[in-house]
N, C-alpha and C positions, 0 to 999 in steps of 0.2 A: 098282585104279586109281580106282574111285569113292571109296573111303575117302580116298585121297590128295587127290583133287579137293575133296571136302568139307572135309578138314582145311585145305587152302590157303584156301578161301573163308571158313571160320570164323576162321582166323588173321588174314586181311585185314580181316574185319568187326570183330574185336576191336581191331585196331590203330587203325581209324578211330574206334571208340567211345572208346578211350583218349585219342586225340588230341583228340577233341571234349571229353571230360571235363576234360582238362588245360587247354584254353582257357577253359572255363566256370569252373574253379576259379581260374585266374589272374585272370580278370575279377572274380570274386567277391571276391577278396582285394585287388584293385586299390585303391590309395590315392592315385594321381596320374593325371591325364590332361590333355591339351589338348582343349578343346571341339571336337567335329567341326564344329559350326556355331556362329555367334554368335547373338544374339537377333534379328538382322535389321533393327535400327533404329539402326545405327551404334553409337556409344558410349553410347547411352541404354540402360542395362541394368536400369533400375529401381532404381538405387542399389546398394549392397553387398548388400542383402537380395535384390534381384531377380537379381543375378549368382549368389549362393549357391543360389537356387532353381533356376536354369538348370543349374548343376553337378549338383545332386541329381537333377533330372529325367533328364539324360543318363546319369548313373551307374546309376540304377535301370533304365532301358531296356536298358543294357548287361549287366545281371545282377549289379551290385555289391551286396554285403551291407553295405557301409558306409552310414551315414546322415548323419553330421555333416560335410557337404561345405562347403568354403569356397573362394571365388574368391581367387586371388592378386592382390589389388588394394589399393592404398593409397587414402586419402581425405584431402583437405586440410581445414583448419579453416574453417568457415563463420563469417562475422562474427556474433557473438552466438549462435552455434550450437554444435554438437557439436565435441568435440576431434578433432584429426587422428588418422588410423589408419595404422599401418604394416602392409603386407602380411605381413611376416614374423611378426607377432604374431597373425595370424588362423588360421594353418594347422596348429596343433598342434606336437608335438615330433618327429614322425617315428618310425621310418623310413618312407619312401614308395616304393612299387613301382608299376610301370606295368602295363598290361593283359596283358603277357606274363610278369609276375612278376620283372622286372629291377628291382633297387633303384637308384633315381636319386640318392638322398641318404639318409644315416643320421640326420641331425638338421638343425636350422636352420642351424647354422654350416657344416656340410658342404655344404648346399644353396647357400650364398652364398660358398663358397670357390673361388678361381680354380684350385685344385689338384684340384677334383673332376673326374675323367675321364668321368663317366657322363652329364653334361649335354650330350648330342649329339642330332642330328636322329634318329638311329637308335633312341634310347631315349625321347625326348620324344614319345610317341605319343598318339593320341586315345583316347577311351573304348572304341573298337572294336578297338584294337590296331593301327590303321593309321598309316602314316607320313604326316605333314602336309607339304604342299608347301612347299618352301623356295626360296631364290634359285636361279634357273636352271630351275625348274619352271614349267609353265604351267597355271593362273595361279600367280604367286608369292603365298604366304600366310604368309610367315615373321614378319610383325609380330604380336606378342601384346600386348594391352592389359595394362598393369601400373600405371602412375602412380607408379612407384617408382624409387629410385636403385639402384645395384648391390648395396647391402647390404639391400635390401628395405624401405627406409623411404620415407615420403612425401617428396615434393619440394615445398617451399613455393612458392606462386605468386609469381613475380617480376614485380612490376608488374602488367601486364595479361596476362601469359603464363599460360595455363591448363595444368595438368599432368594433370588427371583428367577432362576434359570435364565440368566442373561436378559432380564426384563421381559420375560415371557416370549423369548425367541429361540430357545434351545430345546432340542428333542433327543439329546444324547447325554454328554457329560454335564456336570453341574449339580445344583441342588436348589430347592425352594422351600421356604417355610410353609408349613401346613397347619391347619386347624382341625379339630375334631368336632363335627357337627352334633355328634351324640354325647359329647363331653365325657367320653369314656376311654380308658386306657388300661394297661396291665396293672396299674395301681392308682391311687388317688392323688398322685403328684399333681400339683396345680397346673403344670404344663399340659399333662395328658387330659385334663378336664377343661382345657381352653378351646373355645369354638374357633379361635382365629390364630393361635400361636402355640401349637402343641410340640412340634419337632420339625426337623428338616427331612426332605425326601432322600432316597438312596440314589437318585439320579433324575434326569429330566425326560427320559424316554417313556413311552406309554408302558412298556414292560416294567420299568423301574417304579413308576407311580403305582402300578397294580401290586407289585411286590411289597411296596411300603405299606399299602392298605387303602388305596384309593383308585380313582379312574380318570384323573384329570378334570374333576368337577370343581366348580367354584360358586361363590355367592354373587347374586345380582340384585341391585337396588335401583328403584326408580328415583331419579334425582329431581323430578319435577313435581 
């Protein structure tokens, strides 16, 4: 009887260890996630470099072995400044897997294909492998900063309309293009069901992003 009891305990312990190891291994190989938290200063991420650093910090804390993390963000051309940047050109070639080892896209074209069945709320997880609140949850946090069109390219500023909150340096006035990670909106309009190009924000402050339906979160990809 004792031998059977010890055997059961050992088996249960081994199962727990294996489950834990599987989680660690999945997060170690993770190459995509939604930031569990934004930087806390609205859309002021410290530019693309600051956003990349935030991705790297969260990934490292979660146990990722990847190092070349890039935020999925586009940037518009600044007068007499740097050329515009397309989010799709920043993130490597793929494939990308989430914190649970599920492949969300095989390559850049697959990532931006309307036929990709893996871009769902259930798969677009944060770096801890947790589901991110979507429409209908409290609070709703389905708005993701992207500054991009549905193909992952920058959207030129039209007149005074900002699309990237000053290339991710503003925390007050302005606007940024947002995506819906849960691909859900008030109706089935194709914009509202877009993971990367749903609508613009009501401002660039943390309060404005929350009011719009988000929390200043964004997508991170390992480019290596």
